[in-house]
C-alpha positions as CSV (number, residue, x, y, z in Angstrom):
1,M,38.7,-37.0,53.5
2,T,42.5,-37.0,53.6
3,K,44.6,-33.9,54.2
4,Q,48.3,-33.3,53.8
5,P,50.0,-31.7,56.8
6,L,51.4,-28.2,56.2
7,D,55.2,-27.9,55.9
8,R,56.7,-26.9,59.3
9,A,59.2,-24.6,57.6
10,G,56.3,-22.2,56.9
11,T,56.5,-22.5,53.1
12,G,52.7,-23.3,52.9
13,K,53.4,-26.3,50.8
14,R,51.7,-29.5,51.8
15,T,54.2,-32.3,52.5
16,G,54.3,-35.6,54.3
17,T,52.0,-38.5,54.3
18,P,48.2,-38.0,54.2
19,V,46.4,-38.1,57.5
20,R,42.8,-39.1,58.0
21,D,40.4,-36.3,58.8
22,A,38.6,-36.7,62.1
23,G,35.3,-36.1,60.3
24,P,32.8,-38.5,58.8
25,C,34.1,-41.8,57.3
26,D,34.7,-41.6,53.5
27,L,35.4,-45.4,53.0
28,Y,33.1,-47.5,50.8
29,A,34.7,-50.8,52.1
30,P,32.3,-53.4,53.6
31,G,30.9,-52.1,56.9
32,H,31.3,-48.4,56.0
33,Q,29.5,-46.0,53.6
34,M,27.0,-47.3,51.1
35,H,27.9,-46.4,47.5
36,Y,24.9,-45.9,45.1
37,T,26.1,-48.7,42.8
38,H,26.2,-51.1,45.7
39,Q,22.7,-50.0,46.8
40,G,21.5,-50.4,43.2
41,R,22.8,-54.0,43.0
42,A,21.4,-54.8,46.5
43,V,17.9,-53.5,45.8
44,R,17.7,-55.8,42.7
45,S,18.8,-58.9,44.7
46,P,16.6,-61.1,46.8
47,A,15.4,-59.4,50.0
48,V,14.8,-61.0,53.4
49,P,12.5,-59.4,56.0
50,V,14.2,-58.7,59.3
51,G,12.2,-59.2,62.5
52,H,14.7,-57.7,65.0
53,V,18.1,-56.0,65.0
54,V,20.6,-56.2,67.9
55,V,23.4,-53.6,67.8
56,D,26.4,-54.3,70.1
57,G,29.2,-51.9,69.2
58,A,30.2,-52.6,65.6
59,L,28.5,-56.0,65.7
60,V,25.0,-56.1,64.2
61,T,22.9,-59.2,64.6
62,L,19.9,-59.6,62.4
63,V,17.1,-61.9,63.5
64,L,15.3,-62.8,60.3
65,E,11.5,-63.4,60.3
66,D,12.1,-67.1,60.0
67,G,14.1,-67.0,63.3
68,S,17.6,-67.5,61.8
69,E,20.3,-65.0,62.7
70,V,22.9,-63.2,60.6
71,A,25.9,-61.5,62.1
72,W,27.4,-58.5,60.3
73,R,29.4,-55.4,61.3
74,H,28.9,-51.7,60.7
75,H,31.1,-48.8,61.8
76,G,28.3,-46.4,62.7
77,P,26.3,-48.2,65.4
78,D,24.8,-44.9,66.7
79,R,23.5,-43.9,63.3
80,L,22.1,-47.5,62.9
81,R,20.4,-47.3,66.3
82,R,18.8,-43.9,65.4
83,A,17.5,-45.3,62.1
84,L,16.0,-48.3,64.0
85,E,14.2,-45.9,66.3
86,L,12.9,-43.7,63.4
87,A,11.6,-46.6,61.3
88,P,10.6,-49.4,63.7
89,G,9.4,-52.5,61.9
90,K,10.7,-51.5,58.4
91,R,13.8,-53.6,58.1
92,V,15.0,-55.6,55.1
93,A,18.3,-57.4,54.5
94,Y,19.9,-58.1,51.2
95,P,22.3,-60.9,52.2
96,E,23.9,-61.3,48.8
97,H,25.3,-57.8,49.1
98,H,25.5,-57.6,52.9
99,A,23.2,-54.6,52.8
100,L,20.6,-53.5,55.4
101,R,17.7,-51.1,54.7
102,V,15.9,-49.6,57.7
103,G,13.0,-47.5,56.4
104,P,14.7,-45.2,53.8
105,Y,18.2,-45.6,55.4
106,W,20.8,-47.9,53.9
107,F,23.7,-49.6,55.7
108,N,26.6,-51.3,54.0
109,C,27.6,-54.1,56.4
110,A,30.5,-56.4,56.5
111,L,30.5,-60.1,57.1
112,T,32.1,-60.9,60.4
113,S,34.6,-63.1,58.4
114,D,35.6,-60.1,56.2
115,A,38.8,-58.3,56.9
116,W,37.9,-55.1,58.8
117,Q,39.3,-51.8,57.5
118,D,39.5,-49.3,60.3
119,C,38.2,-45.9,59.2
120,G,39.8,-44.1,62.3
121,R,36.5,-43.7,64.1
122,D,35.5,-45.3,67.4
123,A,32.8,-47.9,67.1
124,G,30.5,-45.7,69.1
125,E,30.9,-42.6,67.0
126,D,28.7,-41.5,64.2
């Protein structure tokens, strides 16, 4: 969510450039929030079972059941770690749409080659 700073002259009018709220991320860019249309396209695409997930800051390494690895990024590593704890063994990747499903939880990931758009959150925040 963006907010306009209040006018310092005390008129109560909002002026200046928008500033990012320190609250939850509101971006739907790769690696941020999952939009329902993105989720819908992903769920209708080929799925690949994931054997193991390694989260190192924003870097997410998926070890697929065939032993190959995929490296993605996600801005909320703490949320991803909690989902992995809540739903162990229920992990599916949708590589065509860089989406990861952990149990009922969905994660919009970014390819490591994608330009990363900073949402103003630290990599360790949720």
